[in-house]
Structures are given as structure tokens and as C-alpha cells.
DSSP file (Angstrom, degrees, kcal/mol; ACC not computed):
  #  RESIDUE AA STRUCTURE BP1 BP2  ACC     N-H-->O    O-->H-N    N-H-->O    O-->H-N    TCO  KAPPA ALPHA  PHI   PSI    X-CA   Y-CA   Z-CA
    1    1 A M     >        0   0    0      0, 0.0     4,-2.2     0, 0.0     5,-0.2   0.000 360.0 360.0 360.0 -45.0   54.6    7.2  107.0
    2    2 A R  H  >  +     0   0    0      1,-0.2     4,-2.8     2,-0.2     5,-0.2   0.852 360.0  57.5 -66.2 -32.6   53.3    9.2  104.0
    3    3 A N  H  > S+     0   0    0      2,-0.2     4,-2.0     1,-0.2    -1,-0.2   0.898 108.0  46.8 -64.6 -39.0   53.0   12.3  106.3
    4    4 A T  H  > S+     0   0    0      2,-0.2     4,-2.4     1,-0.2    -2,-0.2   0.925 113.7  47.1 -67.6 -45.6   56.7   12.1  107.2
    5    5 A I  H  X S+     0   0    0     -4,-2.2     4,-2.6     1,-0.2     5,-0.2   0.912 112.2  50.8 -62.8 -42.4   57.8   11.7  103.6
    6    6 A G  H  X S+     0   0    0     -4,-2.8     4,-2.4     1,-0.2    -1,-0.2   0.888 110.4  49.8 -62.1 -39.5   55.5   14.5  102.5
    7    7 A G  H  X S+     0   0    0     -4,-2.0     4,-2.6     2,-0.2    -2,-0.2   0.899 110.9  48.6 -66.2 -40.7   57.0   16.7  105.2
    8    8 A I  H  X S+     0   0    0     -4,-2.4     4,-2.6     2,-0.2     5,-0.2   0.926 114.0  46.1 -65.4 -44.3   60.5   15.9  104.2
    9    9 A L  H  X S+     0   0    0     -4,-2.6     4,-2.6     2,-0.2    49,-0.2   0.898 113.3  49.9 -65.3 -39.8   59.8   16.6  100.5
   10   10 A T  H  X S+     0   0    0     -4,-2.4     4,-2.3    -5,-0.2    -2,-0.2   0.933 113.2  45.6 -63.9 -45.8   58.0   19.8  101.4
   11   11 A G  H  X S+     0   0    0     -4,-2.6     4,-2.5     2,-0.2    -2,-0.2   0.916 114.5  47.6 -63.8 -43.9   60.9   21.0  103.5
   12   12 A G  H  X S+     0   0    0     -4,-2.6     4,-2.3     1,-0.2    -2,-0.2   0.896 112.5  49.4 -64.5 -40.3   63.5   20.1  101.0
   13   13 A G  H  X S+     0   0    0     -4,-2.6     4,-2.4    -5,-0.2    -1,-0.2   0.892 111.3  49.3 -65.6 -39.5   61.5   21.8   98.2
   14   14 A L  H  X S+     0   0    0     -4,-2.3     4,-2.3     2,-0.2    -2,-0.2   0.916 111.6  48.3 -66.4 -43.2   61.1   24.9  100.2
   15   15 A L  H  X S+     0   0    0     -4,-2.5     4,-2.8     1,-0.2     5,-0.2   0.905 112.0  50.4 -62.1 -40.7   64.8   25.1  101.0
   16   16 A G  H  X S+     0   0    0     -4,-2.3     4,-2.7     2,-0.2     5,-0.4   0.901 109.2  51.0 -63.4 -41.4   65.6   24.5   97.4
   17   17 A L  H  X S+     0   0    0     -4,-2.4     4,-1.6    34,-0.2    -2,-0.2   0.915 113.8  44.4 -61.7 -43.0   63.3   27.3   96.3
   18   18 A I  H  X S+     0   0    0     -4,-2.3     4,-2.0     2,-0.2    -2,-0.2   0.952 118.7  42.0 -66.9 -49.3   64.9   29.7   98.8
   19   19 A Y  H  X S+     0   0    0     -4,-2.8     4,-2.4     2,-0.2    -2,-0.2   0.957 120.1  40.0 -65.7 -52.6   68.5   28.8   97.9
   20   20 A F  H  X S+     0   0    0     -4,-2.7     4,-2.1    -5,-0.2    -1,-0.2   0.823 113.9  55.3 -71.0 -29.2   68.2   28.5   94.2
   21   21 A G  H  X S+     0   0    0     -4,-1.6     4,-2.0    -5,-0.4    -1,-0.2   0.909 109.8  46.7 -65.0 -41.8   65.9   31.6   94.0
   22   22 A Y  H  X S+     0   0    0     -4,-2.0     4,-2.1     2,-0.2    -2,-0.2   0.920 112.4  49.5 -64.7 -44.2   68.6   33.6   95.9
   23   23 A M  H  X S+     0   0    0     -4,-2.4     4,-1.3     1,-0.2    -2,-0.2   0.873 109.3  53.1 -63.9 -36.4   71.3   32.3   93.6
   24   24 A Y  H  < S+     0   0    0     -4,-2.1    19,-0.3     1,-0.2     3,-0.2   0.911 110.3  46.8 -64.1 -42.8   69.2   33.2   90.5
   25   25 A L  H >< S+     0   0    0     -4,-2.0     3,-1.2     1,-0.2    -2,-0.2   0.847 108.8  55.4 -68.6 -33.2   68.8   36.7   91.8
   26   26 A E  H 3< S+     0   0    0     -4,-2.1    -1,-0.2     1,-0.2    -2,-0.2   0.786 103.4  55.8 -68.9 -27.0   72.5   37.0   92.5
   27   27 A N  T 3< S+     0   0    0     -4,-1.3    15,-1.5    -3,-0.2     2,-0.3   0.346  86.0 107.0 -88.4   7.2   73.4   36.0   89.0
   28   28 A S  E <   -A   41   0A   0     -3,-1.2     2,-0.4    13,-0.2    13,-0.2  -0.639  51.1-165.4 -86.3 143.6   71.3   38.9   87.5
   29   29 A E  E     -A   40   0A   0     11,-3.5    11,-4.0    -2,-0.3     2,-0.4  -0.949   2.0-165.9-126.0 147.8   73.0   41.9   86.0
   30   30 A S  E     +A   39   0A   0     -2,-0.4     2,-0.3     9,-0.3     9,-0.2  -0.977   9.3 171.0-134.7 150.8   71.6   45.3   85.1
   31   31 A F  E     -A   38   0A   0      7,-2.7     7,-3.8    -2,-0.4     2,-0.5  -0.951  32.7-108.6-148.7 166.2   72.7   48.2   83.1
   32   32 A E  E     +A   37   0A   0     -2,-0.3     2,-0.4     5,-0.2     5,-0.2  -0.875  32.6 174.7-106.2 129.8   71.3   51.4   81.8
   33   33 A A  E >  S-A   36   0A   0      3,-2.9     3,-1.9    -2,-0.5    -2,-0.0  -0.981  70.8 -15.5-135.8 122.2   70.6   51.9   78.1
   34   34 A F  T 3  S-     0   0    0     -2,-0.4     3,-0.1     1,-0.3    -1,-0.1   0.833 128.1 -52.7  55.8  37.1   68.9   55.0   76.6
   35   35 A G  T 3  S+     0   0    0      1,-0.2     2,-0.4     0, 0.0    -1,-0.3   0.415 117.6 108.3  83.5  -2.0   67.7   56.0   80.0
   36   36 A A  E <  S-A   33   0A   0     -3,-1.9    -3,-2.9     2,-0.0     2,-0.6  -0.875  70.0-125.5-110.4 142.3   66.1   52.7   80.8
   37   37 A D  E     -A   32   0A   0     -2,-0.4     2,-0.5    -5,-0.2    -5,-0.2  -0.766  28.4-163.7 -86.1 118.7   67.4   50.2   83.4
   38   38 A V  E     -A   31   0A   0     -7,-3.8    -7,-2.7    -2,-0.6     2,-0.5  -0.902   2.0-158.7-109.3 128.4   67.8   46.8   81.6
   39   39 A A  E     -A   30   0A   0     -2,-0.5     2,-0.4    -9,-0.2    -9,-0.3  -0.907   6.0-170.9-109.8 132.4   68.2   43.6   83.7
   40   40 A I  E     -A   29   0A   0    -11,-4.0   -11,-3.5    -2,-0.5     2,-0.5  -0.984  10.3-150.9-122.2 128.8   69.7   40.5   82.2
   41   41 A S  E     +A   28   0A   0     -2,-0.4   -13,-0.2   -13,-0.2   -16,-0.1  -0.866  19.0 175.2-102.8 126.9   69.6   37.2   84.1
   42   42 A T        +     0   0    0    -15,-1.5   -14,-0.1    -2,-0.5    -1,-0.1   0.268  48.2 114.2-107.0   8.8   72.4   34.7   83.6
   43   43 A G  S    S-     0   0    0    -19,-0.3     2,-0.6     1,-0.1   -19,-0.1  -0.286  71.3-112.4 -78.9 165.1   71.1   32.3   86.2
   44   44 A N        -     0   0    0      1,-0.1     4,-0.3   -24,-0.1    -1,-0.1  -0.878  23.9-172.2 -99.7 122.4   69.7   28.9   85.7
   45   45 A Y     >  +     0   0    0     -2,-0.6     4,-1.8     1,-0.2     3,-0.3   0.552  66.4  87.1 -92.0  -9.0   66.0   28.6   86.4
   46   46 A V  H  > S+     0   0    0      1,-0.2     4,-2.4     2,-0.2     5,-0.2   0.902  86.3  52.2 -62.0 -44.3   65.7   24.7   86.1
   47   47 A P  H  > S+     0   0    0      0, 0.0     4,-2.3     0, 0.0    -1,-0.2   0.836 107.5  54.4 -62.0 -28.9   66.6   24.0   89.7
   48   48 A I  H  > S+     0   0    0     -3,-0.3     4,-2.1    -4,-0.3    -2,-0.2   0.918 109.3  46.7 -68.0 -42.8   63.9   26.5   90.8
   49   49 A I  H  X S+     0   0    0     -4,-1.8     4,-2.1     2,-0.2    -1,-0.2   0.920 113.2  48.7 -64.5 -44.0   61.3   24.6   88.8
   50   50 A I  H  X S+     0   0    0     -4,-2.4     4,-2.4     1,-0.2    -2,-0.2   0.909 111.2  50.1 -63.3 -42.2   62.5   21.2   90.1
   51   51 A S  H  X S+     0   0    0     -4,-2.3     4,-2.4     1,-0.2    -1,-0.2   0.886 109.9  51.4 -63.6 -38.4   62.4   22.5   93.7
   52   52 A G  H  X S+     0   0    0     -4,-2.1     4,-2.5     2,-0.2    -1,-0.2   0.891 109.5  49.4 -64.2 -40.0   58.9   23.9   93.1
   53   53 A I  H  X S+     0   0    0     -4,-2.1     4,-2.6     2,-0.2    -2,-0.2   0.908 112.1  47.9 -65.8 -42.2   57.7   20.5   91.8
   54   54 A V  H  X S+     0   0    0     -4,-2.4     4,-2.4     2,-0.2    -2,-0.2   0.903 111.9  51.0 -64.0 -41.3   59.2   18.7   94.8
   55   55 A F  H  X S+     0   0    0     -4,-2.4     4,-1.8     2,-0.2    -2,-0.2   0.940 113.7  42.8 -61.1 -49.5   57.6   21.2   97.1
   56   56 A I  H  X S+     0   0    0     -4,-2.5     4,-2.4     1,-0.2    -2,-0.2   0.889 113.0  53.3 -66.2 -39.4   54.1   20.8   95.6
   57   57 A G  H  X S+     0   0    0     -4,-2.6     4,-2.6     1,-0.2    -1,-0.2   0.892 107.4  51.7 -61.9 -39.8   54.6   17.0   95.4
   58   58 A G  H  X S+     0   0    0     -4,-2.4     4,-2.2     2,-0.2    -1,-0.2   0.893 109.9  49.0 -63.5 -40.4   55.4   16.9   99.1
   59   59 A I  H  X S+     0   0    0     -4,-1.8     4,-2.3     2,-0.2    -2,-0.2   0.919 111.9  48.8 -64.8 -43.1   52.3   18.9  100.0
   60   60 A I  H  X S+     0   0    0     -4,-2.4     4,-2.1     2,-0.2    -2,-0.2   0.921 111.7  48.7 -63.7 -44.0   50.1   16.6   97.8
   61   61 A I  H  X S+     0   0    0     -4,-2.6     4,-0.9     1,-0.2    -1,-0.2   0.909 112.6  48.5 -63.4 -41.3   51.6   13.4   99.4
   62   62 A A  H  X S+     0   0    0     -4,-2.2     4,-0.6     1,-0.2     3,-0.3   0.884 113.1  47.2 -66.1 -38.0   51.1   14.9  102.9
   63   63 A K  H >< S+     0   0    0     -4,-2.3     3,-0.6     1,-0.2    -1,-0.2   0.805 103.9  60.8 -75.6 -29.0   47.5   15.8  102.1
   64   64 A L  H 3< S+     0   0    0     -4,-2.1    -1,-0.2     1,-0.2    -2,-0.2   0.778  97.7  60.8 -67.2 -25.0   46.6   12.4  100.6
   65   65 A N  H 3< S+     0   0    0     -4,-0.9     2,-0.9    -3,-0.3    -1,-0.2   0.815  92.4  72.1 -71.1 -29.9   47.4   10.8  103.9
   66   66 A K    <<        0   0    0     -4,-0.6    -1,-0.1    -3,-0.6    -4,-0.0  -0.778 360.0 360.0 -91.9 108.2   44.7   12.8  105.7
   67   67 A K              0   0    0     -2,-0.9    -1,-0.2     0, 0.0    -2,-0.1   0.416 360.0 360.0-101.9 360.0   41.3   11.4  104.5
């Protein structure tokens, strides 16, 4: 049972990391100032952190099942 829950959390966390990471990169803007390329991100990084925590939690739950 824990192995299934861990797999679901791991998969959901990985999908969240991919999706929200892509959205974060899409919300970045760059411009040139004094010959240097400056990048400004207007994206929200909180969903990426939450997805990472869910991903790591899923891995831990799946590994605790295997003794």
C-alpha cells in the first residue's frame, strides 16, 4: 500500500516540477543594459518548491516500505 502511495506522490511531484518549472521559465523576461543581458523572472517559485517536497516525500515513503 505504501509503495503505491509513494509512487503516486513521486509521479505527481515530478509532473508538478516539470509543469511549474516550464511555466516559471516562460514567465522570465530578459533585456540588455550597458552591454549585459539581464534576466528578470516574474514567475512564482512556490509551486516548484511544493512539488519538490511532494516528489521527495513520495520517494521516502516508497523506500520506507522496502526493509
